C-alpha positions in Angstrom: 16.3 -35.4 15.5 17.5 -31.5 14.5 19.4 -29.6 16.8 18.2 -27.4 19.3 18.2 -23.8 18.5 17.0 -20.8 20.9 15.5 -17.7 18.1 14.6 -14.5 19.9 11.2 -12.6 18.4 10.9 -9.2 18.5 7.1 -9.4 19.0 6.6 -5.4 17.8 7.9 -5.9 14.8 5.7 -5.9 11.4 2.8 -3.6 10.8 -0.2 -5.5 12.1 1.1 -5.9 15.3 1.9 -8.3 17.9 -1.3 -10.6 17.7 0.3 -11.4 14.3 3.7 -12.0 15.2 3.0 -14.5 18.2 0.6 -16.4 16.3 3.5 -16.6 13.7 5.3 -17.6 16.7 2.9 -20.1 17.8 3.2 -22.1 13.9 6.9 -22.0 14.1 7.1 -24.0 17.7 4.3 -25.9 16.4 6.4 -26.9 13.2 9.3 -27.5 15.1 9.6 -29.5 18.4 13.5 -28.3 18.8 12.7 -24.9 18.4 13.0 -22.9 21.8 11.6 -19.3 21.6 12.8 -15.7 23.3 9.2 -13.4 23.0 10.6 -10.0 23.5 8.5 -6.7 24.3 6.1 -5.2 26.7 5.2 -7.8 29.8 1.9 -7.3 29.3 2.4 -8.9 25.7 5.0 -11.6 26.1 4.1 -13.1 29.3 1.0 -14.4 28.4 2.3 -15.9 25.1 5.3 -17.6 26.8 3.0 -18.6 29.6 0.5 -20.4 27.3 3.5 -22.1 25.0 5.9 -24.8 26.3 9.1 -23.8 25.3 8.8 -20.2 25.0 10.2 -17.4 27.4 9.6 -14.3 28.0 11.9 -10.8 28.0 10.4 -7.9 28.8 11.4 -4.7 26.8 9.8 -1.4 27.4 10.7 0.2 24.2 9.5 0.5 20.5 11.1 1.7 17.5 8.8 2.6 15.4 9.0 2.5 11.7 9.8 6.5 10.7 12.6 6.8 13.6 16.3 7.7 12.5 18.0 3.7 12.5 21.2 4.3 14.5 20.1 7.2 16.7 17.1 5.0 17.9 19.3 2.3 18.6 21.6 4.2 20.6 18.7 6.1 22.6 16.1 3.5 23.0 18.4 0.6 24.2 15.4 -1.2 26.0 13.5 -1.4 23.0 12.3 -5.1 21.6 15.0 -4.8 18.4 17.8 -4.0 20.8 17.4 -6.5 23.3 16.9 -9.1 20.8 20.1 -8.5 19.2 22.1 -8.2 23.3 20.6 -11.5 23.7 22.4 -13.1 20.3 25.5 -11.3 21.5 24.9 -12.4 25.4 24.3 -16.3 24.2 21.1 -16.3 25.3 19.9 -17.2 21.7 21.2 -18.3 18.8 19.5 -15.7 16.4 16.7 -13.1 15.9 13.5 -12.6 13.8 11.9 -9.1 13.7 10.0 -7.4 10.6 10.4 -4.0 12.3 12.5 -1.2 11.2 14.9 -2.9 8.8 17.3 0.4 9.4 17.0 -0.3 12.9 17.5 -4.1 12.7 20.9 -3.5 10.8 22.2 -1.2 12.9 21.3 -3.2 15.9 22.8 -6.2 14.5 25.8 -4.6 13.4 26.7 -2.0 16.4 25.2 -4.7 19.3 25.7 -8.5 18.0 28.9 -7.3 15.8 30.5 -7.8 12.6 32.2 -11.6 11.8 35.8 -10.9 11.9 37.1 -10.0 8.7 33.6 -9.0 7.0 34.0 -5.0 5.9 30.5 -4.7 5.5 27.3 -6.9 6.2 24.8 -7.3 3.6 21.2 -8.1 3.1 19.7 -11.0 0.8 16.9 -11.6 -0.6 15.7 -15.1 -2.3 13.7 -14.3 -5.5 11.0 -17.1 -6.7 13.1 -16.8 -10.5 11.7 -19.3 -12.8 14.4 -22.1 -13.1 15.4 -21.8 -9.6 15.4 -19.6 -6.4 18.2 -16.5 -6.9 19.7 -14.6 -4.1 20.2 -10.8 -4.8 22.6 -9.5 -2.3 22.9 -6.3 -1.5 18.8 -4.8 -1.3 19.4 -2.2 1.2 22.0 -2.4 3.8 25.1 -0.6 1.7 24.2 2.1 -0.2 27.1 3.1 -1.3 29.5 0.4 -1.6 33.4 -0.7 -2.8 33.8 -2.7 -5.5 35.7 -5.0 -3.0 32.5 -5.3 -1.0 30.7 -7.0 -3.7 33.5 -10.0 -3.4 32.9 -10.1 0.1 28.6 -10.2 -0.6 29.7 -13.0 -3.1 31.3 -15.5 -0.8 28.4 -14.9 1.8 26.0 -15.7 -0.8 27.6 -18.8 -1.9 27.7 -19.9 1.4 24.2 -19.0 2.2 22.8 -20.6 -0.9 24.9 -23.9 -0.3 24.1 -23.8 3.3 20.3 -23.1 3.9 19.2 -24.2 -0.6 21.3 -27.1 -1.0 23.1 -25.6 -4.2 26.2 -27.1 -5.0 28.9 -24.6 -6.5 26.2 -22.0 -7.0 26.8 -19.1 -10.3 27.2 -16.0 -9.2 26.5 -12.9 -11.5 27.5 -9.0 -11.3 23.8 -6.9 -11.7 25.1 -4.6 -14.8 23.7 -3.3 -18.2 24.8 -5.7 -20.4 26.4 -9.7 -20.4 29.7 -8.4 -22.0 33.1 -7.9 -19.6 33.2 -4.1 -20.4 29.9 -3.4 -19.5 29.0 -0.8 -17.2 30.7 2.7 -15.4 34.0 2.3 -13.7 32.6 1.2 -10.3 31.3 -2.6 -12.7 34.1 -2.6 -14.4 36.2 -2.9 -11.4 33.8 -5.2 -9.2 34.1 -7.6 -12.4 37.9 -7.6 -12.2 37.7 -8.4 -8.4 35.2 -11.0 -8.6 36.6 -13.0 -11.8 39.9 -12.8 -10.0 38.3 -13.9 -6.4 35.4 -16.0 -6.7 35.2 -19.1 -8.2 32.1 -19.3 -8.9 31.7 -16.1 -11.0 29.8 -16.4 -14.0 30.2 -13.0 -14.9 27.5 -10.2 -15.7 24.1 -10.6 -15.2 21.2 -7.8 -17.2 18.0 -7.1 -15.4 16.2 -9.4 -17.3 18.0 -12.3 -17.0 18.1 -11.6 -13.0 14.3 -13.7 -12.8 14.8 -16.2 -15.5 17.3 -18.1 -13.1 20.4 -17.8 -15.1 22.4 -17.0 -12.0 22.5 -18.7 -7.8 23.7 -15.4 -6.7 23.6 -12.1 -7.9 25.4 -9.6 -6.1 24.8 -5.2 -6.6 25.3 -2.6 -4.6 22.4 -2.2 -2.0 21.0 1.0 -3.6 20.5 -0.6 -6.8 19.2 -3.9 -5.0 16.8 -2.1 -3.0 15.6 -0.7 -6.2 15.4 -3.8 -7.8 13.7 -5.7 -5.7 11.1 -3.3 -5.0 10.5 -3.1 -8.6 10.0 -6.8 -8.9 7.3 -6.9 -6.0 5.5 -4.0 -7.0 5.7 -5.6 -11.0 4.3 -8.7 -9.4 1.5 -7.1 -7.8 0.1 -4.9 -10.9 0.4 -8.0 -12.7 -1.4 -9.6 -10.3 -4.2 -6.6 -10.2 -4.2 -6.7 -15.0 -5.1 -10.5 -14.3 -7.8 -10.3 -12.0 -9.9 -7.6 -13.6 -9.4 -9.9 -16.9 -10.8 -12.7 -15.2 -13.6 -10.5 -13.6 -14.5 -8.6 -16.9 -16.9 -11.1 -18.5 -18.9 -14.1 -17.7 -17.3 -16.2 -19.7 -14.2 -15.4 -18.0 -15.4 -15.5 -14.6 -16.2 -19.2 -15.4 -12.8 -19.4 -16.8 -11.5 -17.9 -13.3 -13.4 -20.8 -11.5 -11.1 -23.6 -13.8 -8.2 -21.9 -12.8 -8.7 -20.5 -8.8 -6.2 -23.2 -7.8 -3.4 -23.1 -10.1 -3.4 -19.2 -9.7 -3.4 -19.6 -6.3 -0.3 -21.8 -6.3 1.2 -19.2 -8.7 0.6 -16.4 -6.4 2.2 -18.3 -3.4 5.0 -19.3 -5.4 6.2 -15.8 -6.3 5.1 -14.4 -2.7 8.3 -13.0 -0.6 6.1 -15.2 2.6 7.4 -18.6 0.8 11.4 -17.5 2.3 9.8 -15.8 5.5 12.4 -12.6 5.3 15.8 -11.4 4.3 18.9 -12.5 6.3 21.6 -9.9 7.2 25.0 -12.1 6.3 28.1 -10.9 7.7 27.0 -10.7 11.7 27.5 -13.3 14.4 24.7 -15.4 14.5 21.5 -15.2 12.5 19.5 -12.0 12.2 16.7 -12.6 9.7 14.5 -9.3 8.8 10.9 -10.0 7.9 9.1 -7.6 5.8 7.0 -4.8 7.5 3.7 -6.7 5.9 5.1 -9.8 7.0 1.9 -12.2 7.8 1.3 -14.8 10.6 2.7 -17.5 7.6 5.4 -15.2 6.8 6.5 -14.9 10.5 6.6 -18.4 11.1 8.5 -19.1 7.8 11.0 -16.3 8.9 11.3 -18.3 12.6 12.1 -21.4 10.8 14.8 -19.6 8.5 16.3 -18.2 11.3 16.7 -21.5 13.0 18.0 -23.2 9.3 20.4 -20.9 9.8 22.1 -21.3 13.1 21.9 -25.1 12.3 23.8 -24.8 9.3 26.1 -22.6 11.1 26.3 -19.8 8.1 28.2 -17.2 10.3 30.7 -19.7 11.0 31.6 -20.8 7.9 31.1 -17.2 6.2 33.9 -16.3 8.9 36.1 -19.2 7.6 35.4 -18.3 4.0 36.4 -15.0 4.6 40.1 -15.5 6.1 40.6 -17.6 3.5 39.9 -15.7 0.9 42.2 -12.8 3.1 44.8 -15.1 3.5 44.8 -16.0 -0.5 44.5 -11.9 -1.3 47.0 -11.2 1.2 49.3 -14.1 -0.3 48.7 -12.8 -4.1 49.8 -9.0 -3.3 53.1 -10.0 -1.7 53.8 -11.8 -4.9 52.9 -9.0 -6.7 54.7 -6.7 -4.5 58.0 -9.4 -4.9 57.7 -8.9 -8.8 57.2 -5.5 -8.6 60.4 -5.2 -6.7 62.7 -7.6 -8.6 61.7 -5.9 -11.8 62.6 -2.2 -10.2 66.3 -4.5 -9.9 
């Protein structure tokens, strides 16, 4: 029997409206008998759902943050929005985690301002699990921090290792730095400094990861700044969609190819499912208290159900707590090393 867990769900998040979100929520409840939900949104939307489902309660929220609004300004102005209210439930302990397929920026702002960062974490980061060929790979950061300092990437790596160990069952995950070459000296000043810090601070660090190796599965965690990661992620998603269009066009181009398509239809469907981001449900925001999972705006019923399940698993694995312990231990190690360096420098000066 699994540990009972309560997840707040933003009923108003996503491109397809609350009906899809609530259908996904119903599937999540059916799949996990120890899952409890707090569905957040206008009373007319969430109360009928809660009335019709055991282990679900309604939490009214009169406002909605739209995709085009400035995230931080909207979070501050719309304190009764579904995103802000959902995060407040986590802060107050009424929910253990939060799932939303709404504005990524607003989720990030609300999670940081309302839920709060894990002590010692300089910047929370978004990590996306990629369906790499050999095994899944976590790319972090994919959009939370467009401008980074090299030391932020060390914490991204530490948090990514915790996530892959706890949720994906990877022992001693291999960490890579996204860079323009495999050699230690590659990249600009930022990349070279980040490489040095990762090598000194992260035992699992295995060197640079070139873009062409990202989807090969050579690494379990790949770190980068949020600007690079977001461009990289969207390029991968766009390339996958384009390739499937080319395959479809080729299979529909003649009668023989159409007959061949019938023979491989099942295999292609399985391949599409394996490459779809819906399989992982959403992007975890690591470094905040509790579990915050951000779904894609185009999340389907399946993606919503999977995202809620990931939030529940993140809570049960105590990912936020393990991250707090990991960051605290790393800070002590770094402090001791800096103290030794200071003593050595003073000794040399004498």
